[in-house]
C-alpha positions as CSV (number, residue, x, y, z in Angstrom):
1,M,27.6,26.1,17.0
2,A,28.5,27.1,20.5
3,S,32.5,27.9,20.9
4,S,35.1,25.5,21.3
5,K,37.4,28.0,23.9
6,P,36.6,28.0,27.3
7,G,35.1,31.7,27.8
8,A,35.2,32.6,24.5
9,S,31.3,33.5,25.4
10,L,32.4,36.3,27.3
11,R,34.3,38.3,25.2
12,V,31.3,40.7,23.9
13,V,30.7,41.2,28.1
14,D,34.5,41.6,28.6
15,V,34.7,44.5,25.6
16,V,31.7,46.5,27.2
17,H,33.2,46.4,31.0
18,Q,36.4,47.5,29.9
19,H,35.1,50.3,27.0
20,I,31.7,51.4,28.1
21,L,31.2,49.9,32.1
22,P,34.6,50.1,33.4
23,E,33.5,51.2,36.8
24,A,31.4,47.9,37.7
25,C,34.6,45.7,36.9
26,E,37.2,47.0,39.3
27,P,38.2,43.9,41.5
28,G,37.5,43.7,45.1
29,S,35.7,46.8,44.8
30,E,32.6,45.6,46.1
31,S,30.5,42.5,45.9
32,I,29.4,40.5,43.2
33,D,26.4,41.2,43.3
34,A,26.7,45.2,44.0
35,M,29.0,44.8,40.8
36,G,26.2,43.0,38.9
37,E,23.5,45.8,39.8
38,R,25.9,48.4,39.1
39,W,27.0,46.7,35.4
40,A,23.1,46.5,34.8
41,R,22.1,49.9,35.8
42,Q,25.0,51.5,33.7
43,A,23.8,49.1,30.8
44,L,19.9,50.7,31.4
45,V,21.4,54.3,30.8
46,L,22.9,53.3,27.8
47,V,20.3,51.4,26.1
48,G,18.2,54.7,27.5
49,L,20.3,57.2,26.3
50,V,20.8,55.0,22.5
51,L,16.7,55.2,22.2
52,L,16.5,58.6,23.8
53,A,18.8,60.0,20.8
54,I,16.8,57.6,18.4
55,N,13.9,60.4,19.2
56,L,15.7,63.6,19.6
57,R,14.9,64.9,15.8
58,T,11.8,63.2,14.6
59,A,9.2,65.4,15.9
60,A,11.6,68.3,13.6
61,V,12.2,66.6,10.6
62,S,9.4,64.3,10.0
63,V,6.8,67.0,9.0
64,A,9.5,68.2,6.0
65,P,8.5,65.1,3.5
66,V,4.7,65.5,4.1
67,L,4.5,69.1,4.4
68,A,2.2,70.0,1.3
69,E,-0.3,66.7,2.2
70,I,-0.6,68.8,6.0
71,R,-1.3,72.3,4.4
72,R,-3.7,70.7,1.9
73,D,-5.8,68.9,4.7
74,L,-5.5,71.1,7.4
75,S,-6.3,74.6,5.5
76,M,-2.7,75.3,6.4
77,S,-2.0,79.1,5.1
78,A,1.9,79.7,3.6
79,S,2.7,81.9,7.1
80,T,1.6,79.2,8.9
81,A,3.9,76.7,7.2
82,G,6.6,78.9,8.1
83,L,6.0,79.3,11.4
84,L,5.8,75.1,11.5
85,T,8.9,75.0,10.1
86,S,10.9,77.6,12.7
87,L,8.9,75.8,16.0
88,P,12.0,73.5,16.5
89,V,14.5,75.9,16.6
90,I,12.2,78.2,18.8
91,A,11.5,74.7,21.1
92,F,15.2,74.2,21.5
93,A,16.4,77.8,22.5
94,G,13.7,78.5,25.2
95,F,12.5,75.1,26.0
96,G,16.4,74.1,26.2
97,A,17.2,76.7,28.8
98,A,15.2,75.5,31.2
99,A,16.8,71.8,31.1
100,P,19.4,72.4,34.1
101,W,17.4,74.2,36.3
102,L,14.6,71.4,36.0
103,A,17.1,68.8,36.5
104,R,18.3,70.4,39.7
105,R,14.6,70.6,40.9
106,V,12.9,67.4,40.0
107,G,15.9,65.1,39.2
108,V,17.6,64.8,36.1
109,H,16.4,61.0,35.3
110,R,12.5,62.4,36.1
111,T,12.8,65.3,34.2
112,T,13.9,62.9,31.1
113,L,11.5,61.0,31.5
114,V,8.8,63.8,31.0
115,A,10.9,64.8,28.8
116,L,10.2,62.1,26.7
117,L,6.4,61.4,27.9
118,A,5.8,64.9,26.1
119,V,7.7,63.6,22.9
120,V,5.0,60.6,22.6
121,A,1.8,63.0,23.5
122,G,2.7,65.8,21.5
123,L,3.6,63.1,18.2
124,A,0.5,61.4,18.8
125,A,-2.1,63.9,19.5
126,R,-0.6,66.3,16.6
127,A,-1.4,63.1,13.9
128,A,-4.7,63.0,14.9
129,A,-5.1,66.8,15.2
130,R,-7.7,68.3,12.4
131,D,-7.1,72.3,13.2
132,P,-3.7,74.2,11.8
133,I,-3.3,76.1,15.5
134,L,-3.7,72.8,17.2
135,F,-1.3,70.8,14.9
136,L,0.9,73.8,16.1
137,A,0.6,73.3,19.9
138,L,1.0,69.9,19.8
139,S,4.2,70.2,17.7
140,M,5.8,72.9,20.4
141,L,4.7,69.8,23.1
142,A,6.7,67.4,21.3
143,L,9.2,69.7,20.2
144,A,9.3,71.2,24.4
145,G,10.5,67.7,25.1
146,M,12.7,67.2,22.6
147,A,14.4,70.2,23.6
148,V,14.7,69.2,27.2
149,A,16.0,66.0,26.4
150,N,18.4,67.8,23.7
151,V,20.4,69.5,26.4
152,L,20.3,67.2,29.2
153,I,21.7,64.0,27.1
154,P,25.6,65.3,27.4
155,S,25.1,66.0,31.2
156,L,23.7,62.0,31.4
157,V,26.6,60.5,29.8
158,K,29.1,63.1,32.1
159,L,26.9,61.3,34.9
160,H,27.0,57.9,34.6
161,F,30.6,57.4,31.9
162,P,32.6,60.5,33.0
163,D,35.6,58.1,31.6
164,R,33.8,57.3,28.6
165,V,32.2,60.6,26.9
166,G,34.0,59.9,23.6
167,I,32.4,56.6,23.4
168,V,29.0,57.2,24.7
169,T,28.7,60.2,22.9
170,A,29.3,58.1,19.5
171,A,27.0,56.3,20.4
172,Y,24.1,58.2,21.0
173,T,24.9,60.9,18.4
174,T,24.9,57.6,15.8
175,A,21.6,56.4,16.9
176,L,20.3,60.5,16.9
177,A,21.7,60.4,12.8
178,V,19.7,57.0,12.4
179,G,16.5,58.5,13.7
180,L,16.8,61.6,11.8
181,T,17.4,59.3,8.7
182,G,14.5,57.4,9.0
183,A,12.5,60.4,9.5
184,L,13.4,61.6,6.7
185,T,13.2,59.0,4.4
186,L,10.7,56.8,5.9
187,T,7.6,59.2,6.4
188,V,6.3,59.4,2.6
189,P,6.7,55.6,2.3
190,I,5.0,54.9,6.2
191,A,2.7,57.1,4.8
192,E,1.9,55.9,1.4
193,A,1.4,52.3,3.2
194,G,-0.7,53.2,5.4
195,D,-3.7,56.2,5.5
196,G,-1.8,59.0,4.6
197,W,0.5,61.8,6.3
198,R,-1.6,60.9,9.4
199,D,0.0,57.5,9.8
200,G,3.2,58.9,8.5
201,L,3.7,61.2,11.6
202,G,2.0,59.3,13.8
203,I,4.5,56.3,13.8
204,W,7.0,58.2,15.7
205,A,5.3,58.4,18.7
206,L,5.2,54.4,18.8
207,V,9.1,54.7,18.3
208,A,9.2,57.2,21.8
209,L,6.9,54.8,23.7
210,V,9.7,52.3,23.3
211,A,12.2,54.8,24.3
212,V,10.2,55.7,27.9
213,L,10.3,52.2,29.0
214,P,14.3,52.5,30.5
215,W,13.5,55.9,31.4
216,L,10.8,54.7,33.9
217,F,13.3,52.1,36.0
218,L,15.9,54.8,35.4
219,M,13.9,57.4,37.8
220,R,13.6,55.2,41.2
221,H,17.1,55.7,41.0
222,D,17.2,59.7,40.3
223,Q,19.8,61.7,41.4
224,D,21.2,65.2,40.8
225,L,23.9,66.3,38.7
226,E,26.1,66.2,41.1
227,P,26.5,66.3,45.1
228,A,28.3,69.4,44.6
229,A,28.5,72.4,47.1
230,H,28.0,75.1,44.3
231,V,25.4,75.8,41.3
232,V,26.8,77.1,37.8
233,R,24.6,78.6,36.2
234,F,23.1,79.4,32.8
235,G,24.2,83.3,33.6
236,D,27.5,82.2,35.2
237,V,28.3,80.2,31.8
238,L,27.0,83.4,29.3
239,R,29.7,85.5,30.7
240,T,32.8,83.5,29.9
241,R,34.7,83.4,26.9
242,L,33.9,79.8,26.2
243,G,30.5,79.7,26.9
244,L,30.1,82.2,24.1
245,A,32.0,80.7,21.7
246,M,30.2,77.3,22.0
247,A,27.6,79.1,21.7
248,G,28.3,81.2,18.1
249,F,30.0,77.7,17.2
250,F,26.4,75.6,17.5
251,A,24.8,78.6,16.2
252,L,26.9,78.3,12.9
253,Q,26.6,75.0,12.4
254,S,23.1,74.8,13.5
255,A,22.1,77.6,10.7
256,Q,23.8,75.6,8.4
257,A,22.4,72.3,9.2
258,Y,18.8,73.6,9.1
259,I,19.2,75.4,5.5
260,I,21.0,72.6,4.2
261,F,17.8,70.1,5.4
262,G,15.5,72.9,4.9
263,W,16.6,74.5,1.7
264,F,18.1,71.9,-0.5
265,A,15.6,69.2,-1.5
266,Q,13.9,72.5,-3.5
267,L,18.1,73.6,-4.5
268,W,17.8,70.0,-6.7
269,R,14.5,69.8,-7.8
270,D,15.1,73.5,-9.0
271,H,18.4,72.0,-11.1
272,G,16.3,69.3,-12.6
273,F,15.8,66.7,-10.1
274,T,12.5,65.1,-9.8
275,A,10.9,65.7,-6.2
276,R,11.9,61.9,-5.4
277,D,15.2,62.2,-6.3
278,A,15.9,64.9,-4.4
279,G,14.6,63.5,-1.4
280,L,16.7,60.8,-1.9
281,L,19.7,63.5,-2.3
282,V,18.6,64.9,1.0
283,G,18.7,61.4,2.2
284,I,22.1,60.5,1.1
285,L,23.4,63.8,3.2
286,A,22.1,62.2,6.1
287,A,22.9,58.9,5.6
288,V,26.7,60.0,5.7
289,S,26.6,61.2,8.9
290,I,25.5,57.5,10.9
291,P,29.1,56.7,10.4
292,M,31.4,59.7,10.7
293,S,28.8,59.9,14.2
294,L,30.3,56.5,15.3
295,W,34.0,57.5,14.5
296,L,34.5,61.2,15.5
297,P,33.2,61.7,19.0
298,A,35.3,58.9,19.8
299,A,38.3,60.2,17.8
300,L,38.0,63.7,19.3
301,A,38.5,62.2,22.9
302,R,41.0,60.4,22.1
303,R,42.7,63.9,21.1
304,E,44.3,66.4,23.6
305,N,43.8,69.0,21.0
306,Q,40.7,68.7,18.7
307,R,41.6,71.6,16.5
308,G,42.7,69.5,13.4
309,L,39.8,66.8,12.8
310,L,37.6,69.8,13.1
311,L,38.7,71.9,10.7
312,T,39.1,69.2,8.2
313,V,35.7,68.4,8.7
314,A,34.4,71.9,8.6
315,A,36.7,72.6,5.2
316,C,34.5,70.1,4.0
317,Y,31.7,72.6,3.6
318,P,33.3,75.5,1.4
319,V,34.0,72.9,-0.7
320,A,30.3,71.5,-1.7
321,Y,29.3,74.8,-1.9
322,V,31.1,75.8,-4.7
323,G,30.9,72.8,-6.4
324,L,26.9,73.4,-6.0
325,L,27.9,76.4,-7.3
326,V,30.1,75.2,-10.6
327,A,27.9,71.9,-11.2
328,P,25.4,71.2,-9.0
329,H,23.3,68.6,-11.7
330,D,26.2,66.6,-12.4
331,L,27.8,65.5,-9.7
332,A,25.3,66.0,-7.1
333,V,26.3,62.9,-5.1
334,L,29.2,64.1,-4.6
335,W,28.5,67.5,-3.0
336,A,25.3,65.9,-1.0
337,L,28.4,64.1,0.8
338,L,30.6,66.1,1.5
339,A,28.0,68.5,2.8
340,G,26.7,65.8,5.0
341,I,30.1,65.4,6.4
342,G,30.2,69.2,7.1
343,T,27.0,68.9,9.3
344,T,29.2,66.1,11.6
345,T,29.8,69.1,12.6
346,F,27.1,68.6,15.4
347,P,28.5,65.2,16.8
348,I,31.7,67.4,17.5
349,I,30.1,70.1,19.7
350,L,28.1,68.0,21.6
351,T,31.6,65.7,22.1
352,L,32.9,69.5,23.1
353,I,29.9,69.7,25.8
354,G,31.2,66.7,27.7
355,L,34.7,67.7,26.9
356,R,34.5,71.1,28.1
357,A,33.2,70.7,32.0
358,R,35.1,69.4,34.4
359,T,31.7,68.2,36.0
360,P,28.2,67.0,35.3
361,Q,26.6,70.0,36.9
362,G,29.1,72.3,34.3
363,T,28.1,70.0,31.2
364,A,24.6,70.7,31.9
365,A,25.0,74.6,32.3
366,L,27.1,74.6,29.1
367,S,25.1,72.2,27.1
368,G,22.0,75.1,28.2
369,V,23.9,77.7,27.3
370,T,25.5,76.6,23.8
371,Q,22.2,75.0,22.4
372,S,19.6,77.2,23.4
373,V,21.1,80.1,22.7
374,G,23.0,78.6,19.5
375,Y,19.5,77.2,18.2
376,L,18.2,81.2,18.9
377,L,20.9,82.8,16.2
378,A,20.5,79.9,14.2
379,A,17.0,80.3,13.4
380,V,17.7,83.4,11.1
381,G,19.8,81.3,8.7
382,P,16.9,79.8,7.0
383,F,14.7,83.1,6.6
384,V,17.2,84.8,5.4
385,V,17.7,81.8,2.8
386,G,14.4,81.9,2.2
387,V,14.0,85.8,1.8
388,I,16.9,85.5,-0.6
389,Y,15.6,82.9,-2.9
390,G,12.4,84.3,-3.4
391,A,13.9,87.8,-4.1
392,T,16.5,86.2,-6.7
393,G,14.5,83.2,-7.8
394,G,17.8,81.2,-7.6
395,W,20.4,80.3,-5.4
396,G,23.9,81.9,-6.0
397,W,23.4,84.6,-3.6
398,S,22.3,82.2,-0.9
399,L,25.5,79.6,-1.3
400,V,27.5,82.6,-1.2
401,L,26.0,83.8,2.0
402,L,26.8,79.5,3.3
403,L,30.4,80.3,2.0
404,S,30.7,83.2,4.4
405,L,29.6,81.6,7.3
406,V,32.1,79.1,7.4
407,V,35.2,81.3,8.1
408,P,33.5,82.3,11.4
409,L,32.7,78.8,11.9
410,M,36.1,77.5,11.5
411,L,37.9,80.6,13.8
412,L,35.5,80.0,16.7
413,G,36.0,75.6,15.7
414,A,39.6,76.9,16.2
415,Y,39.1,78.6,19.7
416,V,36.5,75.8,21.4
417,A,38.6,72.7,19.9
418,R,41.7,73.8,22.2
419,P,42.3,72.1,25.8
420,A,39.6,74.1,28.4
421,Y,37.4,73.8,31.2
422,I,33.9,76.0,31.6
423,E,34.4,76.0,35.8
424,D,38.0,77.9,35.0
425,Q,36.3,80.9,33.2
426,L,33.6,81.1,35.9
427,T,34.2,84.5,37.8
428,R,31.4,83.5,40.4
429,V,30.2,80.0,41.1
430,P,27.5,81.0,44.1
431,A,26.5,78.6,46.6
432,A,23.8,76.3,46.6
433,P,21.3,77.0,49.4
């Protein structure tokens, strides 16, 4: 039924104008047509960012639920399977570092489009692969696209929504959590309903193809990250205290997350849960990040100092780990919820990337250092846990390791949560040619 109050149908549009697209509604600043065009473009960017975020983890996490079937059908060895599970962090570290350079040379929208096309091609082709090495190569193609987009998305937020970093980051990190949870929980049902693991993996190529559409239009209006007379380079950020601290914090939170998502299903199976129930527990762990991702970035952006909120979230990790040491079966759901809250240090660090730089280019450089160096260091975590598990046959020492990693995580978190800007710590900002 239509509203009886005049203008009531415009309330949703007004909210979007005021809170997400404020530049398009300044009266007298430009013509009605120009304001409409700007609003439409920003709305398209917002849709593009959300669809992009949904696809930033599917290639990485959709393999694990059907890994046994993939190994059987492709005659994949255990060492090859181990390499496959390590590919995400390798791709994020290697290709993510090149993202700011590509954005400067090609344009940020074109680079994002090419990255998404690589995701589509890699996901679709690997679902048809008949050789384990080819499957690895095509997985790397999809992961490379994800890595580049992963680094660019904070700078895209800074470029298009400089005064709404918190709320837009909340939108895309929530979408990222939805994509992560969907890939973890839906791959097996889709595989069972279709023609096996190939359908379970291939469906995510179609999801990525939908995300391509907005960027086909946005690339027509491509632009550099900023029209400044200076270039902020990867090495410049790497020589700052803030850049190193951000990379260290990202490494520690990523190591925690990859260990949790890579090993906790096995932990719960070893403590008496069936494979399906262990998968559901991991699904609960991932799902709790959806509402948290919706709330946390905006809450962080409203604070000048984010230390209290960050430390509160990180403190959920040690409670969950001690609980898993003491009562891994009876209170498994509670520990899954708390560990899931701990993993939302990820949207926190993504929000801080946008808040710790003054410019889109500074954001891109800081994002490149934070994520590429962070992922490279984080790759050690799941491997070490696997070695410990293989040597001891249990989870006690692995949980002790996770507990010990919380200490530097919280110390670095306390540092990066203080107000600071990466540009202020640069010792040299070379002029652009």
